[in-house]
Every structure is written in structure tokens, then in C-alpha cells.
N, C-alpha and C positions, 0 to 999 in steps of 0.2 A: 521557517519549519516557523508554526503559529505559539507564541507566549504563555503562559498561563498568566492568569489574572494576579498581579503585583499584591503582596499586603507587606506591611513588617517587613520590607524587605527581605522576603521570601520568594522574590521571583528566580524563576523556574524554568524553563525550555527546553523542548528536545532536541539531542544536538546528531547524535551518529548511534549506531548500532553494530556486533561485530558478529558474525559467523566460524563458528568452528568448519573446517572443509577437509576433504580427505586428498579433492584433487583440486588441487590451487593453480594450476594454469586453466584447466575447463572451466571449474566457475568462476572466475578475473576476464576470460574470453565471453563466457554467455552474459556478465552484467554490463560489459562494456563492448559486445556486439548489440543484443538483444535490446538490453534499456537503454543504450547509451551513457554510462556514467565512464568515465575520464581516470585510470587511473594516475593518483596525484604522489603517490610513492612506494614502496616495495623494499623488503629489507631482511633481515635475520632478527628475531629477539631469541638469541639464546638458541633452543632448538628450535622455535618457532618460527616457522617463515607467515611473512603480511605482507598481503595487499590493500592499499586506500584507495579507498576510492570517489568520486563527489558528483553530482551533476548541480555546485553551488561554486562559485570563485570563493565563495566567502566564508564556505565550511572546508580545510582542509581533506577531511574527510567525512562521508555519512553513511560508508559501509567499511568495513574492515572486516576481510577474508584471512583465515589463521590457521595452519595445517593444524593439525590433532582431533581431527571429527574422529570418534570409534568407529572402525567399520562395523560393530554387533551391537548396533543401540537395537530393542524392541521396534522401535517408533524414532517416530521426525519430532525432535523438542520445538521445532518452530511450530507452531499455527500457524500465523501467515505474517509476510510482510506486503504491506500495503503504499500504495504510490498513489496519489491522487495527480491527474491528470484534466488539461484545459476542457477540455471539449469530447463529444463523443465522435467525429472525426480523426484526434489525436488518438484514443480507445482502440478507435479501428484500425489506424499503422501501427499501433503496438502490438494489436491481433495477429495483425499480418507477421511483425518482424519476429513475435517471440514462434510461431509458428514456422517460419524458415531459421530461427536457430535452435531446433531440435526441442521445443517446452513441452510438457504432457499433460494429460489431465484439464486439457481446453476446457472452463465453462462461462461461457457468456450470461450473465443473470442481472435482474435488479432485484433491488431490497427495497423501490419504494422512492427511497432519500436520496437513494446513489444508483449507478448504471455499472456494472462490473465485468473485469474480465478474470477469474480465478486459473492461476497455471503452475506448474509445479518446474520448478530447475534443476538443474542436472543429476543433483543431488537428493532431490524430492522436496527439499524446502516450498511451501506454498505459496505463492505469491499472489497478490491483488492489484491489481490495476483500475482505478475507479475515475468519475464523473460524479460530482453532485449535484443533485437535481433539488428545484427550489422548493422541495415538500419536505417535511418531516412526519415520519410514520413510525411508531414502535417497531422494536427491532428484537429477534433477529425474524427477518421475512427476508426469503428467497425465492424467485419466479426466474425459469430459465429465458431468455431471450434468443434473439435471431439477427446476428448480425447484416445478413442478407434480407432485414427490414431496414425502411430508410430511418434517420432520425427522428423525422413525428411519429410514426409508429412505434419505435421503442420508446420518445419519452411519452406519447399517450397511452402503452401498456403501464409506461410505470405512475404517471398521475392515476389510474384508473386502480392499484393496486393501490396506491399511498390514500385515496381518497376513502378507500372501502374500510380503514380501520377506526376506531371509536375513536382514537385522539390523533386526529388528524390537524396537520396547522401547516403555516407557513416554514419554510427554514428559518425566516428572519424572526419570526415571534417565537421558535421555540429556541433559538440562541439569546434569543432578552432573556426567557423563563434559565436558560441552562446557565448564562452568566450572573444571575441575581443569585443562586444556589451556590454559584461558584465563589460567589464573595462572600454568601453567608458561613460558609464552609475553610473560609479563610481567618473567619472574624474568631473563631474558634479559638 
């Protein structure tokens, strides 16, 4: 995980999140099977059953699945859970694995600044797997892509979309700009 800029001893880094689930075993099978998380622990805390999952040996858990999700929620409270992958080839492999694992609502898209695959886990939580592109463009921006296209075609489409936006710049330039803003925000 990426650490936030440090200022005045207030370092903050994201570590993990928890999801209330209805079917603990099915959700654990999905995350270990489709996304290759490893179950690091499992147990009860009072009446709540927990499964701890991680893909990083330095993190005991990155996801905690906890029983207790009500069946009658009017909508899913999780907007999305996003995972970065290193390249389009890995994104394609996860696309196949997710399809084979029963993920639903598969949507490959580009945002110009990323190539993404959206889908739903067995309880309807939206997942995003994505690879960054070398460009920045303002968000939100979402255009469907086809994984039948070559990597070069997909990247060319993402670049064409990004360069059409008025605030297009390289990812490196955007990162420098945001880093300066974050430093200023920390000094407040």
C-alpha cells in the first residue's frame, strides 16, 4: 500500500477493510479462488464469525469478511473495492478467473488514466481491477473496451480518450502536482 505524505508525525497508510457478508464460506471461496487471497486466520468474536484474507505477507489481513450482513438492505452499501494489477496481461487473466468463478456484471472499460475491469462478487459488491496508464485526465470518464483487442489497441484507445480532455498531462506531472497539494494540505 502507498503511504500518504508525512507531516508533523501524522503519517497515515491504508491497511485493510472489512465487509459484512451473508454467506461467509461462499465469499471466502470467491476471494481466495478468483482473486487469489490467502486465508490467514479464521475464528469467532462473540456471535460474529471472521475470515482474514491477505495477498501480502507483511499484512496479516487486507480484507476481513464478517458475518452479520442483513438480507434486507435496500441497496449495496459498498460502492466499489479496487485492486491495482501490474499490466493488461494480468488484468486479462483475472478477467478469465473472475468469469470462471461466477462474478457477474463484467464491464471492461478505460478511464483514460487506467484500464479497468468491473464486476460483482457473489453478494453484489462491485470490484474494480485496474492497471494505470502513463496519462492523467479528469475523472469521471468511462468508455467500454473489448479484451478481444490487443494490448496495443487498448492502450491506444485509452491514450486517445485521455488526450482529448482539456487537462491532459503525464501521470508523472499529475503526481508532482498532487504531491505539492498534499504537502500544502498537511501544513494547514
